[in-house]
C-alpha positions as CSV (number, residue, x, y, z in Angstrom):
1,M,0.0,0.0,0.0
2,E,1.4,3.4,-1.0
3,R,1.4,6.2,1.5
4,L,-1.3,8.8,1.4
5,T,-0.3,12.5,1.6
6,P,-3.0,15.1,2.2
7,L,-3.5,17.7,-0.5
8,E,-2.7,21.2,0.8
9,D,-5.2,23.1,-1.4
10,W,-7.9,20.5,-1.2
11,P,-8.9,19.6,2.4
12,G,-10.5,16.2,2.6
13,Y,-8.4,14.6,-0.1
14,A,-5.2,12.7,-0.2
15,I,-2.9,11.5,-3.0
16,T,-0.4,8.7,-3.5
17,P,2.9,9.0,-5.4
18,S,1.4,7.1,-8.3
19,G,-1.5,9.6,-8.6
20,Q,-4.4,7.8,-7.0
21,V,-6.7,10.2,-5.1
22,W,-8.5,9.3,-1.9
23,S,-11.6,11.1,-0.6
24,F,-11.9,11.0,3.2
25,K,-15.6,12.2,3.0
26,R,-16.7,9.4,0.6
27,K,-14.1,6.9,2.0
28,K,-13.2,5.7,-1.5
29,W,-10.7,6.1,-4.3
30,L,-11.8,8.7,-6.9
31,S,-12.0,7.7,-10.5
32,I,-9.5,9.3,-12.9
33,F,-10.6,10.2,-16.4
34,P,-8.7,10.9,-19.6
35,W,-8.2,14.6,-20.4
36,K,-6.5,15.8,-23.6
37,K,-4.0,13.3,-25.0
38,Y,-1.9,11.8,-22.2
39,Y,-3.3,14.0,-19.4
40,Y,-5.6,12.6,-16.7
41,G,-8.0,14.5,-14.5
42,V,-10.0,14.0,-11.3
43,K,-13.0,16.0,-10.0
44,L,-12.5,17.5,-6.6
45,C,-15.1,19.4,-4.5
46,H,-14.6,22.1,-1.9
47,Q,-17.3,24.1,-0.2
48,G,-20.0,22.9,-2.6
49,K,-18.0,23.8,-5.8
50,S,-16.5,21.0,-7.9
51,Q,-13.5,21.5,-10.1
52,N,-11.5,19.3,-12.5
53,Q,-7.8,19.0,-11.6
54,L,-4.9,17.5,-13.6
55,V,-3.6,14.5,-11.7
56,H,0.1,15.1,-12.6
57,T,-0.2,18.7,-11.2
58,L,-1.5,17.4,-7.9
59,V,1.2,14.8,-7.7
60,G,4.0,17.3,-8.6
61,R,2.8,19.9,-6.1
62,T,2.6,17.4,-3.4
63,F,5.7,15.2,-3.8
64,L,8.2,17.4,-5.7
65,P,9.9,20.6,-4.4
66,Y,7.4,22.8,-6.2
67,I,8.1,26.5,-6.8
68,P,5.0,28.8,-7.4
69,G,4.7,29.5,-11.1
70,A,6.7,26.4,-12.2
71,M,5.2,23.7,-14.5
72,I,5.0,20.0,-13.8
73,L,6.2,18.1,-16.9
74,H,6.2,14.5,-17.9
75,R,9.5,12.7,-18.7
76,D,7.7,10.0,-20.9
77,E,4.2,10.4,-22.3
78,S,4.1,6.9,-23.8
79,L,3.6,5.1,-20.5
80,P,0.3,3.4,-19.6
81,A,-2.3,5.3,-17.5
82,E,-1.2,3.7,-14.3
83,E,2.4,4.9,-14.6
84,I,2.2,8.2,-16.4
85,N,1.4,10.3,-13.3
86,H,3.9,8.6,-11.0
87,V,6.2,11.0,-9.2
88,S,9.2,9.3,-10.8
89,N,7.9,10.3,-14.3
90,L,7.4,14.0,-13.4
91,F,9.8,16.9,-13.2
92,I,9.6,20.6,-12.5
93,G,10.4,23.2,-15.2
94,N,9.6,26.6,-16.5
95,G,7.9,27.7,-19.7
96,R,11.2,27.5,-21.7
97,D,11.7,23.9,-20.5
98,N,8.2,23.0,-21.5
99,I,8.8,24.4,-25.1
100,K,12.1,22.6,-25.4
101,D,10.5,19.3,-24.1
102,A,7.6,19.6,-26.6
103,Q,10.0,20.3,-29.5
104,A,12.3,17.4,-28.6
105,K,9.3,15.0,-28.4
106,G,7.8,16.3,-31.7
107,R,4.7,17.9,-30.2
108,L,5.6,21.4,-31.3
109,R,6.9,22.8,-34.6
110,A,10.3,24.4,-34.6
111,A,10.6,28.1,-35.2
112,D,12.0,27.5,-38.8
113,N,8.8,25.6,-39.7
114,P,5.9,27.8,-38.5
115,K,2.3,27.0,-38.9
116,P,0.8,28.8,-41.9
117,R,-1.4,31.8,-41.0
118,R,-5.1,31.9,-42.0
119,Q,-5.9,34.3,-44.8
120,I,-8.3,37.2,-44.2
121,G,-11.4,37.0,-46.3
122,P,-12.6,39.8,-48.6
123,R,-15.3,40.9,-46.2
124,C,-12.8,41.4,-43.4
125,R,-10.5,43.4,-45.7
126,W,-13.5,45.7,-46.5
127,F,-14.2,46.3,-42.8
128,N,-10.6,47.3,-42.3
129,T,-11.0,50.3,-44.7
130,E,-12.2,53.7,-43.4
131,E,-15.5,53.3,-45.3
132,G,-16.2,50.0,-43.7
133,R,-15.5,51.3,-40.2
134,Q,-17.7,54.3,-40.8
135,R,-20.7,52.1,-42.0
136,S,-20.1,49.8,-39.0
137,R,-20.3,52.8,-36.6
138,E,-23.5,54.1,-38.3
139,R,-25.2,50.7,-38.0
140,A,-24.2,50.4,-34.3
141,H,-25.6,53.9,-33.7
142,K,-29.0,53.0,-35.3
143,V,-29.3,49.8,-33.3
144,R,-28.5,51.6,-30.0
145,F,-31.0,54.3,-30.9
146,W,-33.8,51.9,-31.5
147,E,-33.0,49.8,-28.4
148,H,-33.2,53.0,-26.3
149,R,-36.6,53.8,-27.8
150,W,-38.0,50.3,-27.0
151,K,-36.9,50.5,-23.4
152,E,-39.0,53.6,-22.7
């Protein structure tokens, strides 16, 4: 049996180094659900409000020497669900480390191969002219004028 460590920000819950979350109120293990590719989430409640939390973030903040503003990153995303959120598969980094990690693993395009930008359509080009902006202001004024009349 792995040791349970209480979650600081979520009273009534505890977590193991492998990412299992225990609810003291319900006296059971909470179910973990897939969330965006290799991430997993869990629903936690506090003062009647529920919120989804990423399991690897909870594990990292509990068992790693977390610095506020830092990111919890995975060493290997190809592990099965039971092992991906284990504390041994996580490390702390900043935004630059996250970008380098994503580029090294092929999840992010390098700067020399940027994603092509979307082209602006002809209608958008027309609105960017002075005539288009003026007509847009006139229409907005008419709508505001009539809305004001209906409220009286």
